[in-house]
C-alpha positions in Angstrom: 7.9 35.2 9.9 5.5 35.9 7.1 2.0 34.4 7.2 1.9 30.8 6.2 -0.9 28.6 4.8 -0.9 25.5 7.0 -2.9 22.3 6.5 -3.5 21.0 10.0 -4.4 17.3 10.0 -6.0 15.3 12.8 -7.9 12.1 13.2 -10.1 12.2 16.2 -10.4 9.0 18.3 -13.8 7.7 19.4 -13.1 8.8 23.0 -11.8 12.4 23.3 -8.2 12.7 24.6 -5.4 15.1 25.1 -4.3 15.0 21.5 -7.6 16.5 20.4 -7.1 19.5 22.8 -3.5 20.0 21.6 -4.7 20.1 18.0 -7.4 22.6 18.7 -5.2 24.8 20.9 -2.4 24.8 18.4 -4.9 25.7 15.6 -6.2 28.7 17.6 -2.6 29.8 18.5 -1.5 29.8 14.8 -4.6 31.7 13.7 -4.2 34.3 16.4 -0.7 34.8 15.1 -2.0 35.6 11.6 -1.4 32.3 9.9 -4.1 30.8 7.7 -5.0 27.3 9.0 -7.0 24.9 7.0 -8.1 21.9 9.1 -8.4 18.4 7.6 -10.1 16.2 10.2 -11.7 12.8 10.3 -13.4 11.0 13.3 -13.2 7.3 14.0 -16.9 7.3 14.6 -17.2 7.7 10.8 -15.7 4.2 10.4 -19.1 2.8 10.8 -20.2 -0.4 12.5 -21.3 -3.8 11.4 -19.8 -6.2 8.9 -19.2 -3.5 6.1 -17.5 -1.1 8.5 -15.2 -3.8 9.8 -14.3 -5.0 6.3 -13.5 -1.6 5.1 -11.5 -0.4 8.0 -8.3 -2.5 7.4 -7.9 -1.1 3.9 -8.5 2.5 5.0 -6.1 2.2 7.9 -3.4 0.8 5.6 -3.8 3.1 2.7 -6.6 5.6 2.4 -7.4 6.6 -1.2 -9.8 9.2 0.0 -7.1 10.9 2.1 -4.7 10.8 -0.8 -7.2 12.4 -3.1 -8.6 15.0 -0.7 -5.3 16.2 0.7 -3.8 16.6 -2.8 -6.9 18.6 -3.8 -6.7 20.9 -0.7 -2.9 21.5 -1.1 -3.5 22.7 -4.7 -6.7 24.7 -4.0 -5.5 26.4 -0.8 -1.8 26.8 -1.9 -0.6 25.1 1.2 3.0 25.9 2.4 3.3 23.1 5.0 1.3 20.1 6.2 1.3 19.6 10.0 -0.1 16.2 11.2 -1.2 15.3 14.7 -2.8 11.9 14.4 -3.6 9.6 11.4 -5.2 6.6 13.1 -7.4 5.0 11.8 -9.1 6.8 8.9 -6.6 9.3 7.6 -3.7 6.9 7.6 0.0 7.7 6.8 -1.2 8.2 3.2 -1.4 11.9 4.1 2.4 12.0 4.0 2.5 10.4 0.6 0.0 12.9 -0.7 2.1 15.8 0.6 5.3 14.4 -1.0 3.5 13.9 -4.3 2.5 17.6 -4.2 6.0 18.8 -3.3 4.9 20.2 0.1 6.9 19.4 3.3 5.1 17.5 6.1 5.7 17.4 9.8 4.1 15.3 12.5 3.8 15.9 16.2 4.6 12.7 18.0 2.1 12.5 20.9 2.8 8.9 21.9 4.9 5.8 21.1 2.9 4.5 18.2 5.9 4.5 15.8 7.6 1.8 17.9 4.6 0.2 19.7 1.2 -0.5 18.0 -0.5 0.0 21.4 1.3 3.4 21.7 2.0 2.9 25.4 5.1 0.7 25.8 3.3 -0.8 28.7 1.8 -4.3 29.2 0.6 -6.5 32.1 1.5 -3.9 34.7 5.0 -3.1 33.5 7.1 -1.2 31.0 7.3 -3.3 27.8 9.8 -2.7 24.9 9.4 -6.1 23.1 8.2 -4.6 19.9 11.3 -2.4 19.7 13.6 -5.4 20.2 11.7 -8.1 18.2 9.4 -6.3 15.7 5.7 -6.0 16.0 4.7 -9.7 16.4 4.7 -9.5 20.2 1.9 -6.9 20.1 -0.2 -9.3 18.1 0.6 -12.3 20.3 -0.3 -10.4 23.5 -3.3 -8.6 21.9 -1.9 -5.3 23.1 -4.3 -2.9 21.4 -7.7 -3.1 23.2 -7.2 -6.8 23.9 -7.9 -7.5 20.3 -5.6 -9.7 18.1 -7.2 -8.3 15.0 -6.8 -4.7 15.9 -3.3 -5.2 17.1 -2.5 -7.0 13.8 -4.0 -4.1 11.9 -1.9 -1.4 13.6 1.2 -3.6 13.3 0.5 -4.0 9.6 0.1 -0.2 9.1 3.5 0.4 10.6 5.1 -2.5 8.7 3.7 -1.3 5.3 4.7 2.3 5.6 8.2 1.4 7.0 8.6 -0.8 3.9 7.4 2.0 1.6 9.7 4.5 3.2 6.8 6.8 4.0 8.3 8.2 7.2 11.8 8.9 5.8 10.8 12.2 4.3 8.6 13.3 7.2 9.8 15.8 9.8 8.9 15.0 13.4 8.2 17.2 16.5 8.8 15.3 19.7 7.6 16.6 23.0 10.7 15.7 25.0 14.2 14.5 24.4 13.1 11.1 25.8 10.3 11.1 23.2 13.0 11.7 20.5 15.2 8.9 21.8 12.3 6.4 21.6 11.4 7.5 18.1 15.0 6.9 16.9 14.8 3.3 18.1 12.6 2.7 15.1 15.9 2.8 13.2 17.1 -0.4 14.9 17.5 -2.4 11.6 17.2 0.2 8.9 16.5 3.9 8.6 12.8 4.5 9.2 13.0 8.2 10.3 15.7 10.8 9.5 17.5 11.8 12.7 18.2 15.2 11.1 14.5 15.9 10.8 13.5 15.6 14.4 12.7 18.7 16.5 11.8 19.1 20.2 8.8 21.2 21.2 6.7 20.7 24.3 2.9 21.3 24.5 1.7 24.5 26.1 -0.8 25.7 28.6 -2.4 29.1 29.2 -1.7 30.9 32.5 -3.9 33.0 34.7 -3.0 36.7 35.0 -2.6 36.6 38.8 0.9 36.2 40.1 1.8 32.8 41.8 1.1 32.6 45.6 4.3 32.6 47.6 5.6 29.3 48.9 5.2 30.3 52.6 1.6 31.2 52.1 0.6 27.9 50.5 -1.3 25.1 52.1 0.8 22.3 53.6 -0.4 19.9 51.0 0.4 18.3 47.6 -2.1 17.5 44.9 -2.6 14.6 42.6 -5.0 15.4 39.7 -5.9 12.7 37.2 -7.6 9.4 36.6 -7.5 7.0 39.5 -5.8 4.2 37.5 -3.0 1.7 38.4 -0.8 3.2 35.6 -0.9 6.5 37.4 0.7 5.1 40.5 -2.2 5.8 42.8 -1.1 3.2 45.3 2.3 5.0 45.6 0.4 8.0 46.9 -1.1 6.0 49.7 2.3 4.4 50.4 3.7 7.9 50.8 0.9 9.0 53.1 1.8 6.3 55.6 5.3 7.9 55.9 4.1 11.5 56.4 3.9 13.0 59.8 2.2 16.2 58.7 0.7 17.8 55.6 -1.9 16.2 53.4 -2.2 14.6 50.0 -5.2 15.9 48.0 -6.5 13.6 45.3 -8.8 15.1 42.6 -10.3 12.7 40.1 -12.2 9.5 39.7 -11.5 6.1 38.1 -11.5 2.3 38.5 -9.3 2.4 41.6 -11.5 4.9 43.5 -13.5 2.4 45.7 -10.4 0.4 46.5 -8.4 3.5 47.5 -11.2 4.6 49.8 -11.3 1.2 51.4 -7.5 1.3 51.9 -7.6 4.8 53.4 -10.2 3.7 55.9 -8.5 0.4 56.8 -5.1 2.0 57.3 -6.3 5.1 59.1 -5.1 7.6 56.4 -8.1 9.9 56.4 -6.1 12.6 58.2 -3.4 12.5 55.6 -5.4 11.8 52.4 -8.4 13.8 51.2 -10.4 12.4 48.3 -11.9 15.3 46.4 -13.7 13.5 43.6 -14.0 14.9 40.1 -13.1 18.6 39.6 -13.5 20.9 36.6 -10.3 22.1 34.9 -10.7 25.5 36.5 -11.1 24.0 40.0 -8.0 21.8 39.4 -6.0 24.9 38.4 -7.2 26.7 41.5 -6.1 23.8 43.7 -2.7 23.6 42.0 -2.2 27.3 42.8 -2.5 26.9 46.5 -0.6 23.7 47.3 3.1 23.3 47.6 3.5 20.8 44.8 1.7 18.7 42.3 2.5 14.9 42.4 2.7 12.6 39.4 3.7 9.1 40.6 3.2 7.5 37.1 4.4 4.0 36.4 4.6 4.3 32.6 6.4 6.5 30.2 3.4 8.9 29.6 3.0 11.1 26.6 3.1 14.8 27.6 1.2 15.1 30.9 -0.6 18.5 30.7 -0.8 18.4 34.5 2.9 19.4 34.5 2.5 22.4 32.2 -0.6 23.6 34.1 1.1 23.2 37.5 4.1 25.2 36.4 1.9 27.9 35.0 0.8 28.7 38.5 4.3 28.4 39.9 3.7 25.0 41.5 6.6 22.6 41.2 6.0 18.9 40.3 7.2 15.8 42.2 7.4 13.1 39.6 8.6 9.6 38.9 12.0 9.6 37.4 10.6 7.8 34.3 9.9 8.5 30.7 8.5 11.7 29.4 7.2 13.0 32.7 10.7 12.6 34.3 12.3 14.3 31.3 10.0 17.4 31.5 10.6 18.2 35.2 14.1 19.7 36.1 15.5 18.6 39.4 15.5 21.5 42.0 14.3 23.9 39.4 10.7 22.8 38.5 10.4 19.9 40.9 11.9 16.8 42.3 12.3 13.2 41.0 11.9 9.9 42.9 12.2 6.3 41.8 9.0 5.0 40.2 6.9 3.0 42.6 8.8 4.0 45.8 6.3 5.6 48.2 8.9 6.2 50.9 11.0 8.2 48.4 8.0 10.2 47.4 7.3 11.0 51.0 10.9 12.1 51.4 10.5 14.5 48.5 7.3 16.0 49.9 9.0 16.6 53.3 12.2 18.1 51.7 10.6 20.2 49.0 12.4 23.5 48.6 10.8 26.8 47.5 10.7 26.5 43.7 7.7 28.8 43.0 9.7 31.5 41.1 11.9 29.1 39.1 8.8 27.0 38.2 6.9 30.0 36.8 10.0 31.3 35.0 10.5 27.9 33.3 6.9 27.9 32.2 7.1 31.4 30.7 10.2 30.5 28.8 9.1 27.1 27.4 5.5 26.3 28.1 3.6 29.5 27.7 1.6 30.1 24.4 3.9 32.9 23.2 7.1 30.8 23.8 5.5 27.8 22.1 4.5 29.8 19.1 8.1 31.0 18.8 9.4 27.5 18.9 6.8 26.2 16.4 7.4 29.0 13.8 11.2 28.4 14.1 10.6 24.8 13.2 8.4 25.7 10.3 11.1 28.2 9.1 13.8 25.5 9.3 11.7 23.0 7.4 10.8 25.4 4.7 14.4 26.6 4.3 15.5 23.0 3.8 12.7 22.3 1.4 
């Protein structure tokens, strides 16, 4: 398609996360394809501290006059064709969509989490999946202090969603969901009235770059599986150790650090699992990719719905299938007996059974990556979405 002028919008969190990387990678991908990308970014560090910063934040998060003014000015000056938003919390706010609509330019947002139906964005509370806000409105999130343990911040995020639902801000926005499960959860925002237009929702996963080297054959790989990530209860790290107790051969490699690290080491020692579980500590992204390329599978025993675990895309890029909890987005990404295996979330014995029975899925995993998760494939899907939106507009 012809070169577009794209306003790419992103609000950085105080702590860097996966959404920041996706925004930056997608910007680079579009620019390399010849499109003109004008970034509009804010950073939550700019919210300030102290009494003044705290007093100003609620008004900014609800409706940012600065965003409205600046985005309109950029659209006019840069002759923007389409506005693509990644995150609006807290400083940009959904006001960006109203500015785009006022200027007659279509807007699309990539849905990285569950914020549209859950102020905390996780649909997880007190060690379990929670969908109370979908069923009863946003008051449960305030009552349970779901966002950072703060009733005020939970109320603020709930108020942002309530206000812009009331104003109909999201009805004219196009959305890019990362999985079909992601789309289904977004549509549940329409429980009482239309918040989002079902005809304006697209599916496009995130992408990962691949190494030039061909994948190692299954028979030549180490008799091991890899977990790479934060050692956190939500990631199902105890399920890994439960599975290790049921294995008679092979090893589970664990790369990462986190709050559960010390307790996991104690359990490995107490239960005599040191022959089956190897704690590798924190590894660089390049080291993790190298580990993925020589094991038989990557394991993701998550206990929550997840966003879009880049671990899956990176693993498939080196031809390594993924054994994953049959839950949420992670379960939706992995295809049974094509790119990996599923097991019931929290069931260590079932995970061990998957490890023992894993078939050779190296070629099919790499083929799926090249068709759906490689940069070239992702660019094709994204530009098709842009084309469809602009045609409608």
